[in-house]
N, C-alpha and C positions, 0 to 999 in steps of 0.2 A: 511427418510426424506419425504417432500413434494412434489409433481408433479413440481411443479412451485416455484421456491425460491422467497423470497423476500430480494434483495441484495443491501447492503449499499457499496459505493465503494468513498472511499475520494479522493484527487487530481484528479477528477476523468475528468478533462478537460487536463492533459499532456498528452502528447503520451503515456507513460504505462498506464494511467489513462482511456485514450479513447479504447485504445486495450482489458483493462479490462473488461469495460463496455460494447463494441461491444460483446467480445467473452459469456460473461453472456448473453447478449439479445438474441443471436443464441443459447444458451442452450434452451431458453425459460421462461427465470428469469425475474420477475418484478424487474426492475432496480433504485435505488434510488442515483443517481450524486452526489455529495457533493461538492464543491468547492469555495472557498473564493471570485470566481471574479464572479457576475452575466453575466457579458461577455462571459469570459470564456466558462459559459455553454451554453448560447446560441450558439457560436459557436460550442460545442459539440453537440448541437441537430443537427444543419444545416450538420457536418460530419458523423453524423449516419445517417442520413433519417428517413424513415420512421419506426415506431415504435409500432404501433398499441395499442397507450395507455398503453404499457408497460413501459416509461421511465418518472420519474421524476427530475428536478434538484432543489435541495434545497442551498442556498448560507450560507455557515455558516465558520466561524473559527474554525478549529479543536480544537484546545486552550483553547477554552471556554465551562465549562460545559452547560451553559444555551443555547448552540445553539445548543448543544448535544440533550438534550432534546427537542428542535424543530427538530432536524432531526428525531429523534425516533419517536414523535406525528405527524407529516407530513407524513411519510412512514407510519405510522398505520392508519391514517385515507385514505391514496389510496389505500394503497394495502393491510395493516397488518401487525401484528409485523412481524420486519426482522429474518430471520432468517442466514441470509450470511453477512458477515462484511468483506470486505477489506479496511485495514490502509494503506492507499498507499499513502498519502501525505508525505509528506518532504520537507526538503529544504537543501539547501548546498551553504551557501553563497559564493563568488568569489570575487575580485577585480582588476579591469582590468584583470579577466580573470584568475587571479590565486588565491591561497588558502593564507589565511594567517598563517604564522608560529604560533603554539600555545602560545609563551609568546605573542604575538603581539595583540590575541583576543581580543576585550572590551567585559566586563561581558554583554552590553545589546546585543549582539550580539549572544554568549554562550545562554545566558536566552532565546533568539528570535528561536535557533535551538534546544534545550531542551523543549521548548512548543509545539512545531511545532512535532518534531520526535520521542518525548517518551511521555510528558503527553496528546500530542492528541491520539494515540491508547489506552492509557490508559483510559481516558476520554471515546471514545468511546465503547470499550468492559464494562465497566461500566454500562454506560447507556444503551445498548443492550442486554447483556446477560440475565439479567434478565427474559424479554419475550421468550429468547430461552431456559432458565430454565423452564418455564412454560409450555413450548412447547413440552420437551423434546428431542429436536434437536436443532442441530446450527453448523455451520461452521464460524471459524476466520481464517484468514490468515493478517499478518503483515508481511510489505514488509520491511526487512532488508537490507543490501547492503556486500560484500564480504569486504568492510572496516573494518566489524564487525571481520572477521577473519584474517587480517593480518594489520588493521591501516591502517589508511588516505593515498592513494597514491596519489591520486588528491582532494579526499573530506580533511578538514583539523579536527583536534582534534576533537572538538566539534559535526560534525557529524561522526566519528567513534565509539566515544564514545556513543551517541544516539542509534547508530545502532548496538551496541553492547548490550546496557539497553536492546535494543527491545527482544534481545532474551532471557534474563533472564525472561522480561514480559510474553513470548509466553511460554515457560515452566513452568512458576509459574501458570499460569490460565489455561494452558493445567493438571496439576493435580488437581485444584481445581475443574475445570469442568467436567472433562470426567464423573462421575458418572451420569449426567448429560444430556447425550447424545451429547456431544459441542465438540469437536475438536478448537484445535487453533495449528496452527502452522505457522512458518515462513518461508520465501523465502530469501536467500541471493542472489541478484542481483547483477551480472557483469556490466560491462558499458554497459549502453544501448545507441543505437545512436539517442536517444533524450532527448528533454528537458535539464536536467543536463550537457550532453555531449554539446551541442551549444552552453553551457557557458565559453567554453574553445576553442583555435585554433584548428585548421583542421589539422593540424601537430602535434599538441601533442594526439589528437584521434588516428592519423594514426599511430603514435609511440607506442601506447598503444595497438593497434588493432595488431603489429606486435608479441606485447608481448605473445598473446592469444593463447594458443594450436590450437582451430579451426580454426584462423584464423581470424574471424571478430569480430565485436563490436556485441554483443544482438540486438536483436527486441524488439518491445511492442509484439509481438504476441508469442516468447519465453517466458515471463512472463505471457501472460496471459491464454499459455495452463498449467502452473505449476497451476497455480492460478484455473484454471477449475478443474484440479486433485485435490485437496486439497479439493475444495469445492462441491466434487462430494458425491452424497448419496453414491456411494459403497467407500469412503474413510474414513469409520468410524473407522476403528482400526490402523489411522494414527493420533497420536496425539504427540505433546509437539516434534515435529523435526524441522530443518532447510534445506529446499532444495537448494540445491547449482545448481542456473543456470547460470554461467558464463564462458562456453566454455574450462571449464577444467584450469580457473586463478589459481584456488584451487581446491587442490584433497586433500582430507582425507583418 
C-alpha cells in the first residue's frame, strides 16, 4: 500500500468517528471526513486542530448513492482515489432514552435504520472499491456491534439486524475483493462511552459497565486502535474477520 493512504471515514463527527479520524491523521493519512451535518464537521475540524491540509469534510447522506459519487469525486480531486474506507456511520433510535420493542417499531424507523446501517456501507463499498481494484490495494472496515453477536441488549431489533447483516456484507465482499489486494473486515464494538451511550441514562451505562469483564465501557481510542490495525499496510493477510472489541462482553 502507499505511504500515505487516502482514508474515507463516515460518521466522522461522532465520538468514535473523531477518534478514528484523529488516529488516521496521526498515522499520516489524508482523511476525508463524511458526515450528514455541516455544523458537526466544523466542530470536528475545531476539535482535531491543525491538520496541514490533510483533512477535508464532505457533507453527505450515506444512504444516498449520488452522495457517495460526490464523496468519491471530491476525495479524488483533493487527494487522489481513496484506498481506505471506514464505514462508521450508524444510528440506533431511542424514545425517551429507551429502545422500542420489535413489535412496536414503525416501518419508517425500520427503513431509516436499514438505510444508514446496512445500505450505507454497501453503497460506500460499491462506490470506492472500483478505485481500489484499479490501484491493486485497499482496506475496508465496517463498524458492526456486539449486538450482532447476541442480539440487542440496549439497541433494538432493527439495530441488531443491521449490524448482523453487516457481517454478511463483510464476508461476501472479502471473498470478492481478496484477489484485488483489498481486505474487508468488521469490528464488533462493545458499548462505547460516547455517542449512542449518551442517549440513555448514566445508571443504565453504569449497570452495563458492571457486566463487562474488564469493568468499564470502551473508548473511542479503543476502536480507533483496532481500525488502525485492520487498515495497516501490514494487515494484508487479515480479511473477512470480525474483530471483537468489547472488553470481554462476548468471548468466542
